[in-house]
KETI-854559 format. One record per residue (C-alpha): x, y, z. Coordinates in steps of 0.02 Angstrom, whole numbers, padded with zeros to 5 digits, always signed. Each point is the difference from the previous one (the first is absolute). Layout:
# KETI-854559
XYZ...
# end
This chain:
# KETI-854559
+05347+04498+08537+00013-00166-00087+00017+00086-00169+00143+00107+00066+00086-00155+00067-00014-00085-00170+00073+00153-00085+00149+00003+00119+00032-00186-00026-00009+00023-00187+00120+00147+00011+00126-00099+00103-00012-00148-00120+00031+00110-00151+00146+00088+00085+00081-00161+00054-00027-00077-00171+00082+00150-00084+00149-00011+00117+00020-00186-00033-00005+00026-00188+00130+00139+00013+00116-00100+00114-00018-00155-00109+00043+00100-00156+00156+00071+00082+00053-00174+00056-00026-00068-00177+00106+00139-00075+00137-00033+00130+00003-00186-00038+00007+00038-00187+00150+00114+00027+00091-00130+00106-00031-00135-00131+00068+00114-00134+00159+00032+00098+00028-00186+00029-00018-00035-00185+00124+00136-00044+00131-00069+00120-00024-00177-00066-00001+00038-00188+00131+00117-00072-00073+00142-00100+00141+00003-00126-00028-00178-00057-00076+00059-00164+00151+00109-00038+00113-00146+00039-00097-00107-00123+00020+00132-00136+00188+00015+00029+00046-00185-00008-00048-00151-00097-00131-00100+00092-00002-00189+00015-00135-00118+00055+00051-00148+00107-00095-00158-00037+00027-00129+00136-00036-00155-00103+00127-00135-00048-00061-00020-00178+00050+00180-00039+00174-00001+00082+00093-00022-00164-00091+00137-00094+00093+00151+00067+00185+00033-00027+00099+00134+00091+00157+00089-00058+00060+00039+00177+00004-00159+00103+00060+00086+00160-00163+00100+00013-00109-00148-00036-00078-00028+00170-00007+00184+00042-00100+00039-00158-00120-00143+00032-00035+00056+00176-00027+00182-00052-00112-00050-00144-00106-00109+00114-00025+00144+00123-00036+00119-00144-00125-00120-00075-00089-00025+00167-00016+00187+00029-00065+00031-00176-00126-00141+00020-00055+00071+00167-00027+00174-00073-00085-00066-00157-00109-00115+00106-00049+00148+00111-00042+00110-00151-00093-00142-00084-00100-00035+00156-00047+00184+00020-00050+00014-00184-00093-00163+00008-00094+00057+00155-00049+00165-00081-00056-00092-00157-00101-00123+00101-00083+00139+00100-00039+00096-00160-00074-00155-00082-00105-00037+00154-00066+00178+00003-00037-00005-00188-00089-00167+00016-00100+00062+00148-00047+00157-00097-00051-00101-00152-00102-00118+00109-00083+00150+00081-00041+00071-00172-00072-00165-00055-00108-00019+00154-00055+00180-00019-00043-00029-00183-00114-00147+00040-00079+00098+00142-00032+00148-00115-00073-00114-00131-00120-00070+00131-00053+00176+00051-00020+00050-00183-00118-00146-00028-00103+00003+00159+00017+00176+00070-00118+00146-00023+00016+00124-00142+00125+00115+00088+00106-00144+00066+00000-00082-00171+00065+00158-00086+00138+00025+00128+00051-00183-00003+00009-00006-00190+00107+00157-00007+00120-00065+00132+00009-00172-00080+00057+00076-00165+00140+00094+00088+00080-00154+00080+00171-00059-00059+00104-00157+00025-00137-00115-00062+00051-00151-00103-00085-00059-00159-00082-00145+00089-00075+00120+00128-00082+00099-00140-00063-00160-00080-00066-00065+00166-00092+00163+00036-00065+00004-00179-00085-00166+00032-00079+00072+00158-00074+00154-00087-00184+00026-00032-00071+00106-00141-00031+00159+00101+00173+00001+00078+00082-00037-00168-00083+00153-00078+00050+00106+00150+00181-00054-00023-00011+00026-00187-00049+00183+00023+00138+00038+00126+00147+00101-00069+00161-00097-00034-00082-00169+00026+00110-00152-00027-00073-00109-00138+00056-00157+00092-00153+00020+00111-00105-00070-00142-00001-00177-00066+00011-00039-00183-00165-00044-00084-00050-00182+00020+00062-00117-00136+00100+00145-00072+00143-00118-00043-00109-00099-00120+00019+00038-00184-00149+00009-00118+00003-00006-00188-00061+00150-00096-00147-00086-00083-00056-00070+00169-00003+00175+00073-00098+00065-00151-00125-00140+00024-00022+00046+00184-00023+00182-00048-00127-00045-00132-00098-00106+00124-00002+00147+00120-00061+00119-00136-00141-00119-00044-00047-00009+00184+00003+00189+00014-00111+00015-00153-00127-00118+00078+00006+00087+00170-00045+00168-00078-00136-00084-00108+00091+00059-00157-00047+00180+00039+00175+00064-00035+00008+00012-00190+00188+00029-00004+00036-00166+00087-00119-00097-00111+00074+00078-00156+00178-00037+00058-00039-00183+00031-00084-00018-00169+00141+00088-00091+00148-00085+00084-00069-00172+00046-00151-00023-00113+00085-00129-00111+00121-00067+00130-00113-00107+00109-00141-00124-00013-00138+00037+00124+00128+00096+00101+00088-00160+00054+00129-00049-00131+00140+00100-00076+00105-00019-00156+00151-00070+00091-00112-00133+00079-00066-00054-00171+00176+00000-00072+00061-00113+00140-00140-00121-00048+00062-00009-00179-00132+00114-00076+00061+00134-00119-00079+00171+00027+00044+00149-00108+00081+00131+00112-00108+00153+00031+00080+00079+00154+00182-00003+00046+00022-00059+00179+00131+00123+00059+00030+00131+00133-00086+00135-00101-00165-00093+00012+00023-00017+00188+00035+00186+00015-00162+00036-00092-00090-00110+00125+00076+00100+00143-00063+00161-00079-00174-00078-00015+00004-00049+00185+00055+00176+00047-00141+00078-00100-00126-00117+00080+00066+00038+00175-00018+00187-00032-00188-00022+00013-00029-00005+00187-00153-00111-00010+00103-00135-00087+00170+00015+00087-00046-00116+00144-00044-00137-00125+00185-00021-00038+00033-00069+00175-00153-00112-00010+00066-00070-00163+00168-00045+00079+00082+00150-00081+00131+00036+00133+00086-00166-00029-00015+00018-00189+00076+00174+00009+00145-00076+00098+00034-00119-00146+00005+00151-00115+00117+00092+00118+00123-00145-00001+00014+00016-00190+00006+00191-00008+00088+00043+00162+00133+00098-00096-00125+00087-00115-00042+00168+00081-00150+00035-00112-00086-00164+00045+00042+00024+00184-00083+00173-00008-00159-00080-00068+00005-00133+00136+00025+00134+00135-00150+00097-00064-00106-00158-00003+00046-00038+00180-00034+00182+00047-00175-00013-00074-00034-00164+00092+00068+00067+00165-00154+00111+00019-00091-00156+00060+00079-00023+00170-00087-00167+00026+00134-00077-00112+00145+00051+00114+00034-00180+00050+00002-00053-00183+00133+00131-00037+00104-00063+00146-00016-00186-00035+00041+00021-00184+00163+00091+00042-00039+00167-00079+00042+00106+00154+00188-00028-00015-00003+00035-00187-00097+00161+00027+00132+00054+00127+00138-00029-00128-00098+00094-00133-00034+00147+00117+00190+00026+00012+00023+00001-00189+00075+00156-00078-00135+00003-00135-00145+00094+00079-00122-00077-00124+00031-00162+00097+00035+00063+00176-00153+00113+00016-00137-00129-00044+00089-00129+00109+00000+00124+00143-00185+00038-00030-00041-00186+00008+00090-00017+00168-00087+00157+00064-00170-00072-00047+00041-00162+00092+00059+00092+00156-00159-00010+00104+00082+00079+00155+00059+00169-00065-00113+00020-00153-00170-00036+00072-00094+00138-00092+00110+00029-00153+00009-00114-00151+00081+00038-00166-00101-00065-00147+00056-00013-00180+00085+00155-00070+00017+00079+00173+00183-00013+00047+00069+00033+00173+00164+00091-00035+00042+00041+00182+00013-00076+00127+00020-00174-00072+00064-00066+00168-00064+00009+00177+00048+00162+00084-00030+00083+00167-00025+00169-00085-00184+00043-00011-00044+00080-00168-00070+00176+00016-00039+00031-00183-00052-00098-00154+00081+00050-00166-00087-00076-00152+00076+00001-00175-00105-00018-00159+00079-00007-00174-00067+00057-00166-00049-00077-00167+00108-00153-00045+00101+00027+00159+00032-00108+00152+00067+00006+00178+00170-00067-00054+00004+00101-00162-00067+00172+00042+00083+00026+00169+00180-00047-00038+00148+00117+00006+00035+00094-00160+00130-00076-00115+00142+00122-00029+00114-00015-00148+00181-00014+00051+00105+00148-00045+00158-00044-00093+00138+00089+00094+00167+00001-00088+00159+00034+00097+00138+00079-00100+00170-00081+00015+00156+00093+00056+00121+00067-00127+00176-00064+00025+00105+00157+00015+00137-00073+00110+00061-00164+00070-00110+00018+00154-00153+00036-00106+00036-00149-00110+00014-00113+00152-00165+00069+00066-00083-00029-00168+00064-00179-00002-00069-00026+00176-00169+00073-00047-00013-00107-00156+00010-00156+00108-00165+00042+00087-00171-00001-00084-00098+00161-00017-00131-00067+00121+00133+00015+00135+00020+00186-00032-00189+00025-00007-00018-00079+00172+00150+00097+00064-00071+00165-00062-00169-00040+00077+00079-00044+00169+00098+00163+00001-00157+00095-00045-00099-00083+00139+00135+00036+00129+00008+00182-00049-00189+00013-00001-00016-00074+00176+00113+00138+00065-00101+00139-00082-00175-00076-00011-00072+00075+00159+00031+00176-00066-00096-00023-00164-00177-00019-00062-00023-00118-00147-00134+00027-00131-00107-00156-00019-00004-00098-00161-00158+00009-00109-00035+00175+00063-00160+00076-00074+00010+00120-00146-00167+00079+00043-00122-00002+00148-00155+00085+00067-00010+00125+00143-00043-00136+00128+00159-00097-00034+00120-00025+00143+00167-00088+00018+00109-00083+00037+00104+00050-00151+00168-00023+00085+00078-00107+00135+00152+00024+00110+00162-00076-00059+00011-00117+00149-00180-00061-00015-00037-00187+00000-00047+00002-00184+00172+00069-00041+00091-00126+00109-00090-00143-00087+00028+00068-00176+00143-00119-00039-00095-00152+00062-00153+00049-00103+00109+00017-00153+00073-00175+00020-00154-00092+00068-00142+00043-00117-00172-00017+00077-00126-00115-00084-00138+00083+00101+00044+00165+00083-00154+00008+00114+00052-00168+00075+00186+00042+00017+00007+00185+00041-00154+00049+00101+00025-00125+00144+00179+00062+00023-00055+00181+00014-00165-00028+00093-00018-00170+00085-00179+00027+00064-00083-00045-00165-00099-00139-00080+00028+00008-00188-00119-00084-00123+00013-00015-00189-00154-00026-00109+00007-00091-00166-00136-00005-00131-00002-00068-00178-00030+00120-00144+00000-00011-00189+00012+00124-00143-00108-00096-00122-00149-00117+00007+00092-00110-00124+00099-00065+00148-00083-00160+00065-00082+00032+00168-00075-00111+00132-00190+00012-00017-00017+00015+00189+00137+00131+00020-00059+00104-00148-00156+00044+00100+00108+00106+00116+00089+00111-00126-00080+00171+00028+00070+00121+00128-00158-00012+00106+00000-00191-00001+00186-00010+00038-00017+00123+00143-00137-00107+00079+00107-00157-00017+00156+00076+00077-00096+00089+00137-00059-00170+00060+00176-00070-00011+00070+00146+00099-00132-00023+00133+00058-00181+00016+00175+00072+00025-00064+00101+00150+00005+00169-00086-00091+00140+00090+00062-00036+00176+00146+00123-00009+00047+00156-00103+00026-00028-00187+00106+00081-00135-00034-00049-00180+00141+00004-00129-00059-00026-00179+00065+00011-00177-00107+00046-00151-00161-00104-00003+00030-00056+00180-00046+00176+00056-00170-00016-00083-00031-00163+00095+00045+00084+00165-00118+00144-00035-00141-00120-00044+00028-00100+00161-00006+00156+00107-00151+00074-00090-00098-00162+00016+00039-00011+00185-00048+00182+00022-00167-00026-00086-00034-00154+00106+00029+00093+00163+00181-00056+00022-00053-00157+00095+00178-00067+00005+00086+00165+00047+00103-00001-00159-00028+00185-00037+00015+00049+00182+00170-00084+00018+00071+00057-00167+00133+00130+00040+00072+00030-00172+00011-00050-00184+00150+00011-00114-00041+00000-00187+00137-00042-00125-00065+00061-00170-00181-00047+00029-00112+00055-00147-00139+00083+00099-00075+00068-00163+00052-00144-00112+00136-00022-00130-00001+00051-00182+00092-00162-00042-00158-00098+00040-00103+00103-00123-00010-00108-00157-00094+00025-00160-00143-00115-00044+00104-00089-00133+00145-00024+00121-00117-00066+00133-00064-00133-00120+00178-00058-00033+00072+00016+00175-00159-00046+00095+00058+00092+00157-00034-00075+00170-00123+00074+00123+00144+00072+00101+00064+00097-00151-00174+00060-00047-00028+00071+00175+00161+00102-00012-00059+00108-00145+00036+00185+00021-00144+00099+00077-00094-00162+00031-00165+00039+00090+00031-00144+00121+00171+00066+00048-00061+00179+00019-00146-00058+00107+00116-00105+00107+00116+00148+00026-00141+00117+00050-00061-00128+00128+00177-00016+00063+00016+00187+00029-00166+00000+00094+00059-00145+00107+00155+00101+00049-00115+00130+00078-00062-00130+00124+00164-00094+00021+00148+00116-00027+00165-00084-00041+00170+00047-00070+00014-00013-00189+00168-00005-00091+00002-00016-00189+00143-00025-00122-00011+00026-00187+00114-00057-00139+00074+00127-00120+00092-00117-00119-00067-00113-00137+00007-00188+00021+00083-00103-00136-00109-00146-00055+00129-00124-00063-00125-00104-00099-00055+00150-00104+00165+00095+00014-00099+00156+00041-00006+00115+00152-00161+00051+00087-00041+00103+00152-00131-00110+00080-00059+00123+00134+00012+00188-00021+00026+00117+00150-00177+00067-00024-00072-00174+00024+00119-00049+00140-00043+00154+00104-00149-00041+00113-00022+00183+00046+00028-00034+00183+00154-00024+00108+00181+00011-00054+00042-00022-00184+00172-00025-00077+00059-00022-00179+00146-00122-00006+00121-00017-00148-00038-00186-00025-00109-00104-00116-00153-00103+00044+00097-00158+00043+00140+00076+00104-00099+00129+00100-00044-00133+00130+00177-00071+00004+00117+00107+00107+00180-00001-00054+00059-00018+00181-00051+00040+00177+00044+00184-00019-00122+00020-00145-00136+00130+00024-00129-00129-00054+00046-00106+00151+00044+00135+00127-00168+00088-00024-00094-00162+00034+00115-00035+00148-00033+00171+00077-00189-00026-00017+00007-00171+00084+00118+00059+00137-00112+00148+00041-00151-00114+00019+00094-00125+00109+00066+00137+00113-00172+00081+00017-00076-00168+00046+00137-00027+00130-00036+00170+00077-00186-00042+00005+00036-00165+00087+00111+00088+00127-00137+00127+00037-00129-00138+00022+00112-00100+00116+00038+00154+00106-00186+00040+00008-00039-00176+00059+00134+00015+00134-00073+00166+00058-00175-00072+00004+00057-00148+00103+00090+00107+00130-00159+00058+00092-00060-00180+00011+00165-00051+00078-00008+00144+00124-00177-00045+00050+00044-00183+00022+00152+00042+00106-00104+00121+00104-00132-00133+00026+00132-00120+00062
# end
């Protein structure tokens, strides 16, 4: 009964309140109408027209101005003054009213804007607090929201930058579209250092590194002896010091930027050995590298070396605070946005290694590049795509978009047959031919958009020959995404098509690129430590360990390899197969794409005994000999492994000879007989050995075939996950029914 009474009282209160609001609104509108009518009766509405029809005068009631004005009609003197005074008062009243209204609106708008900015500022500091002291999920959400805030002043960014800790700074650094004002400049960055002082600091650091590794790195010892052997006394005094003391020393080494660049290369080579990379921090290397950066901040090549050094050091997460305190986080953020992927990718890998929240199990050691995603993302990768290049290749060399020679299109001028034609010819001559090229292309695109959906377009780089297992796609519809993006791909050439194209077509990927050093001849100076890992078997062991550090084997894998890279992939899989597949590499491999891989060797590597004495071919070249027993044995093991772990195989073979510019001769490096593994789909493509792995555009058959393979694996995995989730739901239903029945 009491509840019903409360409900009735609440109903009566709401009804009476609604009536009062309605009656009050009507009364307010009535008062507003009455006020409007009073104003209209007091102020004439045609006063503005009257002002436009006659000359207006302003009456100034001050004695000092009484002699200023002269009037032609004396009889209307007082009448004009009185009218002008009334006119002036009315205009002032209207202007004052308009000014007050505008001023009130402006004041209200400013108050709202200030309140909104203050709210944003308070929210920013609150989010920063949550990002620093919240749990992992709260930290991720707070960092993402903090980066999306607007209306923050420079001093707010600087104040929050001083409040950051190392972990939060890295989290912000890996957030998309991060504002660089969140990061302070490196300490003492404004101080200038002379070149010879920086070289002296670098030399001291190299000596310290040599002592920390007990002189077990021959390359570093040799570099110090070659470059600084005659330039110091007991490692403490340099030529410029002796010269300042009045002692004359014959110059042996020129103290210039070239010497400093050589020192940077020596530091990079030393950091590439994982057991020695942490010594750089212990020797005060982060601050010394900052001195080098201040000198070469506009030199992209030196910045690339510095980014790779920092990427190698970032594997040791215990030095996260050292990175933060030395100011490298902000510089890595700026580098990660650089258009040159040789700089942006290693900088992104360094930040990924330092991100202890999202990359707990995955680290990217030297020569393992994370191509996608370089930033934090909420999309969970469902597939790993790994790219391996061939002999003398590289991630940023092998996998770039093919360079197409520009076709010279000539537009014929109009023949002047009449006055109108001559005028048109004169008008056309005033515009450059580029204008007509763009105009013709625009017209062509407009016409194509109208007709595209009714046509099928044959893909570029279509095969000239294939086996009976070969499938498409050989065409695409005219309104497909690859056709819509054709103009953009023509203008914006891709420096690395796996990084630029695949994430746009399939976002659920993690893309890795593998680099490894190769040589054609043993005459090339090699590092004694690195030369021990030059055979295919030794390299496969090395990169298997690096891929395991990168958390490979936890999700499905597709390998994409060019030339010798395919042999490395086969060796990795065969070794894992023989060892019982302890890391699930073979089990999770869904497919392999071979671009001109010499499964049976290459006749180019077959040299006569006299030629071998002159050329002294490297171990890599010797292993690529045609019908090599090692390669044939590896291939037979690979075919046996496919019986236990079936996977999709797609192979491409070159049909054109490759021009070797140094010799001015053309060779076909890999024949179709050697490129055909005898299993899976096989296609012969009208390209040479260098361009077969470089699609001309996104509608190239070389790219679309790989894309279809990846898309099929992602979709199948999605279907499997849906089936598992539905099965779990069905399994949990009886438990819920039993629990509800028990209740």
